[in-house]
C-alpha positions as CSV (number, residue, x, y, z in Angstrom):
1,M,-27.2,22.9,30.6
2,P,-25.9,20.9,34.2
3,G,-22.7,21.7,35.4
4,P,-19.7,19.3,36.7
5,G,-20.9,16.6,38.8
6,M,-24.1,16.9,37.6
7,P,-26.9,14.4,36.5
8,R,-27.3,14.8,32.7
9,S,-30.4,14.0,30.7
10,P,-30.6,10.7,29.7
11,A,-31.5,11.3,26.3
12,R,-28.0,13.2,26.3
13,C,-26.4,10.4,27.7
14,L,-28.2,7.9,25.0
15,V,-26.8,10.4,22.1
16,V,-23.1,10.2,23.4
17,R,-23.3,6.4,23.9
18,Y,-24.8,6.6,20.2
19,C,-22.1,8.9,19.0
20,V,-19.6,6.1,20.5
21,V,-20.7,3.3,19.3
22,V,-20.8,4.8,15.5
23,I,-16.6,6.3,16.2
24,S,-16.1,3.1,17.3
25,L,-18.0,0.8,14.2
26,V,-16.3,3.4,11.6
27,Y,-13.1,3.2,13.2
28,Q,-13.3,-0.9,13.9
29,G,-14.5,-0.7,9.4
30,A,-11.7,1.5,8.3
31,Y,-9.1,-0.2,10.6
32,A,-10.5,-3.2,8.5
33,Q,-10.3,-2.0,5.4
34,V,-6.8,-1.0,6.0
35,E,-5.5,-4.5,7.1
36,D,-7.2,-5.9,4.1
37,A,-5.7,-3.3,1.7
38,Y,-1.9,-3.8,3.9
39,A,-2.8,-7.8,3.3
40,Q,-3.8,-7.4,-0.3
41,G,-0.5,-5.2,-1.0
42,R,1.6,-7.8,0.8
43,E,0.2,-10.2,-1.8
44,V,1.2,-8.1,-4.6
45,F,4.5,-7.9,-3.6
46,L,4.9,-11.2,-3.0
47,D,2.9,-12.6,-5.7
48,R,4.8,-14.6,-9.0
49,E,1.2,-13.3,-10.8
50,L,0.9,-10.1,-9.9
51,G,3.8,-7.3,-9.1
52,H,6.4,-10.5,-8.0
53,C,8.5,-6.9,-6.8
54,V,10.3,-9.5,-4.3
55,L,11.9,-10.9,-7.2
56,C,14.6,-8.0,-7.5
57,H,13.4,-6.2,-4.5
58,Q,14.2,-7.4,-0.5
59,V,12.5,-6.4,2.5
60,T,14.6,-6.8,5.7
61,Q,11.0,-7.7,7.6
62,L,10.0,-10.2,5.2
63,N,10.6,-13.5,6.5
64,V,10.5,-14.8,2.8
65,P,13.4,-16.6,1.0
66,F,15.4,-15.2,-2.1
67,Q,14.7,-12.5,-2.4
68,G,16.0,-10.3,-5.1
69,N,19.1,-7.8,-5.3
70,L,18.8,-6.0,-8.6
71,G,16.3,-3.4,-7.5
72,P,17.2,-1.1,-4.3
73,D,16.4,-2.2,-0.4
74,L,12.7,-1.5,-0.3
75,S,13.4,-2.2,3.9
76,G,12.2,1.4,5.2
77,V,11.4,2.7,1.9
78,A,8.3,4.5,3.6
79,L,11.1,6.6,5.9
80,R,13.2,7.6,2.0
81,M,9.6,8.7,0.1
82,T,6.0,9.7,0.0
83,L,3.1,7.8,-1.4
84,K,3.4,9.7,-4.4
85,Q,7.1,9.6,-5.0
86,M,6.3,5.6,-4.9
87,R,3.5,5.4,-6.8
88,A,5.0,7.3,-10.0
89,K,8.4,4.4,-9.3
90,I,5.8,2.0,-9.8
91,V,3.8,3.7,-12.6
92,D,6.5,4.7,-15.0
93,P,10.0,3.5,-13.5
94,A,11.3,4.8,-16.8
95,A,10.1,8.4,-16.0
96,D,13.0,9.0,-13.8
97,N,15.5,6.9,-15.1
98,P,15.5,5.7,-18.6
99,H,17.7,3.5,-17.9
100,T,16.2,1.5,-15.7
101,V,14.9,-2.6,-16.0
102,M,12.0,-2.3,-14.1
103,P,8.7,-2.6,-15.6
104,A,5.9,0.0,-15.7
105,Y,3.4,-1.5,-13.8
106,H,0.3,1.0,-14.5
107,R,1.1,2.3,-18.0
108,T,0.2,1.1,-21.3
109,R,1.5,3.8,-23.5
110,G,4.8,4.1,-25.1
111,L,5.5,0.1,-24.3
112,K,7.7,-2.1,-26.8
113,Q,7.0,-5.8,-27.2
114,V,3.9,-6.5,-25.5
115,A,1.7,-9.4,-26.4
116,L,-1.2,-8.8,-28.4
117,A,-3.9,-10.2,-25.6
118,Y,-1.9,-7.6,-22.8
119,R,-1.7,-4.7,-25.0
120,D,-3.5,-1.4,-23.4
121,Q,-3.5,-4.0,-19.9
122,P,-1.8,-2.6,-17.0
123,I,0.5,-4.9,-15.2
124,L,-1.4,-4.0,-11.9
125,T,-5.3,-2.9,-11.5
126,E,-5.6,0.7,-10.0
127,Q,-7.0,-1.9,-7.0
128,Q,-3.5,-3.7,-6.7
129,L,-1.6,-0.5,-7.0
130,T,-2.9,0.9,-4.1
131,D,-2.5,-1.9,-2.1
132,L,0.7,-2.7,-3.1
133,L,0.9,1.3,-1.9
134,A,-0.7,0.6,1.5
135,F,1.9,-2.3,2.3
136,L,5.0,-0.5,0.9
137,N,4.2,2.9,3.3
138,T,4.0,0.3,6.3
139,L,7.7,-0.3,5.6
140,R,9.3,2.1,8.0
141,L,12.3,-0.1,9.5
142,G,15.4,0.3,8.1
143,S,17.5,-2.5,6.7
144,T,19.7,-4.4,9.3
145,D,22.8,-4.4,7.0
């Protein structure tokens, strides 16, 4: 085994270079997936046909007009809640607060007044919920109010 300052074998250098390339590609792929989940989650947060969370909630960091104030300000929500807590609030907010007006975005049982076409279907798919959580988990700055 070569000591410090001694040349390494060409085969070992090739293996090290290969490992660096593989790790770099894995990191880039993972980063791209996280970036995509963030973008998709932001879309769920803003889109009228999806979650439309911005109707009731505001986020200081978002530069979009007409943010709501019916629900709590979600600026810095990732500092106040874990992903598990955020998921529980989105899936079934009435489990924590029976008087909430927030809809259950991923629960399908025990709901009232659901149109026949939407029965047994969650508002958000599992992927949309995961993406929304990826977006919310980036909200680490507090409100500037």
